[in-house]
N, C-alpha and C positions, 0 to 999 in steps of 0.2 A: 445922540438922537433924542429929540424932545418927546414929551409925552404925546403931543398931538401927532407927531410923525409915527410913533409907535402904534397909536390907535389906527392911523391910516393904513399902516402896514398890516395890522391884524385884520382889518376889514378887507383889504385886498386879498390876503391869504384865504379868508373865508369865501370870498367871491370866486376866486379861481379854483377853489376846492369843490365847486359845483360839478366838476368832472370826476371827483375822487369817490370811489366806492371800495370798501374793504370786504373781502371774503374772509370770514372769521369762523372760529370754532372753539368750543370749550371741551376739554378732554382731561382724562386722568391716566396715569400709568397704573397698570395692573400686572399681577404675577400670572403664572401659567394657570392658576386656578380661578382667575378672574377677580381676585381680591385687590382692592385699591392699595397701591403702595406710595403714591405721591399725587399731588394735585390739590385743587383744580389748576389747570393751565389755560391761558387764553392765547390763541394764535390769531393775529390780526394782520392779514397780508395786504400790502399796498397794491392798488390797481386803479384803473380808470375806465370809463365807458367810451367806446367808439361805435359808430353806426356804419353798417355796410348795407346799402339798400334800406329796407324797412326793418332790418334786424339789428338789435343791440348786442354787443359783446363786451364782457368784462375782460379788459386787457391787462396782463401782468407779465412778469418775467417767466420764461419757460421753466426755469429751475424751481419756481414756486409751485408749479403744477406737477412736474415729474422729475425723477432723479432722486439723489440722496437728500434726505431731510426735507422732502417735498410734501405737499398735501396728499398726493397719491400714496406715498410711503406711510404717512401718518395714519391714513384710513385703512391701509392694508395690514398694519402691524397687529399681531395677536396680543401684544402687551400694551395696547392703547385702547381706551374706552372713550369713544366720542359720545358726548351727551347732547350736543347741540351744534348745528351749523347754520350760519345766517349771513346775510348781507347787511353792512352798515353803510347808511347813506345820509348821515346827519351832519356832514362836515361843511356843507355849503351855506352861504349867507341866507339863502331863501328856504332852508329846511324848516318844515312846519311841524314835524313830530320827531321824537327821540326814540321811537320804537325800531327794533331791528326786524328784518324780513327773513323768515325761515327759508332755508335753501337746501334742496336735495343734491348734495355734491356728488354722491355715488351714482345717482341717476342722471347726472348732467352730461351734456355734450361738451367735451373739453379737449385741449391739446396743449402740449408743451414741448419745446425743443430748446436745447442749449448746446450749440455746436458751432465751432469755427467763427465765433463772433456774433452769431444769431441766437439771442436769448429771448424767445417770444412765446407767449402762452395766451390762451383765450378760454373763456367759458361762455357758452351761448346762453343768452337770457331770453326766456319765452315772453310772449306779449303781455302776460299778466305781471311779470316782474318788471318789464319796461314801464307799464302803467303805474305801478307802485313807486318806482324810482322817479318818474316824471312828476308824480304828485308831490314828492318831497323836494322838488327843485333840482334834481339831477339833470344835467345837460350832456348829451353825447357829443364827442368830438366828431365833427362832420367829415365826409370824404373830401370836401374841398380843402380842408385844413392841410392834408398831406398831398393831395393831387397837385395843388398850385403852389406848394411850398418852394419849389425851385425858382419861382419868380421873385422871391425876396432877395434883394441884393446885399443887404447888410443887417445882421442881427447885432444889436449893441449890448445885449446881455442875455444871460441864461439863468433859469431857476429850476431847482429840483424840489418836487413836492412828494411827500410820502409820510409813512407812519413808522417812526423809529421804534425798534424793539424795546428799548429801555423805557419807553412811555407806556407800554402795554402791561397792565397789571390786572390779573384775575381777582374778582371779589372773593375773599376767603370765606364769606358767609355762604357761598354756593355749596360748600361741603356739608353745611348744616341743613340745607334745603330751605332756608328762610330768607333768601335774597331775590329781589326782582331785577337785579342788575348783574350782568355778566362780568363787569369790570370797567376799566377805563383805558382809553387809547388816545394819545395826542398826535397832532400833525405838526410837521415842520416844513418850512419853505426856506431853502438855502440858496444863496447866490453862488453861481458857478462861473469860473473863467474858462473859456474854451481854449484848448491847447491844440497845436497843429501836429504834435508828434507824441509817440508813446513815451512815457517817463522811463528813465533808465532803470532796468531791472524788472519792468513790468512785462507781462506776457503779450506777445503779438498774436494776431489772428488773421486768417485769410480774408475775412470780410472786414470792410471798413467799419469803425465804430465811432461813436461820439466819445471824445476824450476831454475831460475837464478837471479843474482843480477847485476844490471848495475854498472860498475866500475866508469864510468864518463859520465855524461850527456852533458858535454861540455857547449855550449851556450843554449841548450834546457831547457825549463822550465818543460816539461813533454814529454812522448812518446805517448800521445793521438793521434790517427790517424794512428799509426803504426800497429794496429791490422790487421792481414792478411799477414803481411810481413814475409819473411823467416828468420829462425834462422839457421845459418850455423855452422857446427862443423868442426874444422880444425885439420888435422893430417899430420904428415910427414912419408912417406913410401919410403924407399930406397933413402933418401936424397931429395925427391921431395915433395913439398907442395900440398896437396889435400884438397878438401872441400866436404861436404855433407849437404843437407838440412835435418836437424834433427827434426825441429819442425816448427809450424805455430804460430806466435805471437797471443795470445788470450786476455790476460788481464794483469793488473799490480796492485801492492799493495804497500802501504807505500811509494810511490814516487820513489822506486828503485828496487823492486822485480818484475820479469816478469814470466808469466806462458804461456806455449805453448803446443799446441796439437802435440803429437808425430807423425811424418809423416809415418814411416814404417807401424804401424798397421792400420791406416786409409787408407793409399794408397793401402795396400794389400787387405783390405776389399772391397774397391772401384774397384780394378782391378778384383777381383774374381767375383764381381757382374756383371761387364761388360762381362767377359768371359762366365759366366753361363747364361747370358740373351739371350733368344731366341725369336725374334719377332714373332708375330702371322703370320700365313700363309696369304699372300695377296690375297684376293678374292674380286670380285665385286658382284653386284646384278645380279641375274639371269634374262635374257630377255626371256619372254614367246615365245614359238615356233611360234605363229601367227605373231610375229613381225620380224621374220627372214625369210630368203629365201635360198633355196638350190642352186640358180643360182650363 
């Protein structure tokens, strides 16, 4: 690959990263007395933004939100001290600032499931967070991207985008309290060859999944940490290149095989649940007549 091609690839990666947002936190390990025993550590979870109606959601793998070694478990642990939680939205080509966005994870509306081949999680983003993300060039994946995906007759290639764990490094100066940086986190865009069958020895699931093979890891040792990242499908229609988010990276096997939760069925189920949801009638407690006045 020539230097010109590398630069084009880097620019394309930055451009398609306009959907990428990382839910991140800085934390320490502490003993039962609250004394710091190790750290600081930086967790940077892969995820991307989708819109359902007027509301934006940060989409990731379900096991990132709940279950063993999830964010829920991290925040609930008595031997973990969370010092900061924030959104990172600076990966896109049009990002205007490098600041992170403070985020109240424990107070957020969130959900995660990892069962039978469905590994889907979301965190609801309020209007102010949406405004801040939009200001920095973040673009939500629209409903038409998954609703009309079945019309695409032939994807010629697939790409996995995410934040490898090995690229995430906490700034050691945090422990001294003299750093304005939480650390660094890099992104990776990997080419994936779609497979029609589960590789021998890999787990099968009741629900269909995206199955692919990484064609080249490049300088990466593994894709650990990229769970929750989008898997894009590429197609050319009328001589124009288009892309769709076809799956959410869920797991990998044998060092090169990837499995993803298919976006159209889970997004449709989520959309239909939102549409059918009817909040209860808002009523207050009745005030007895003796405490009211006709005046």
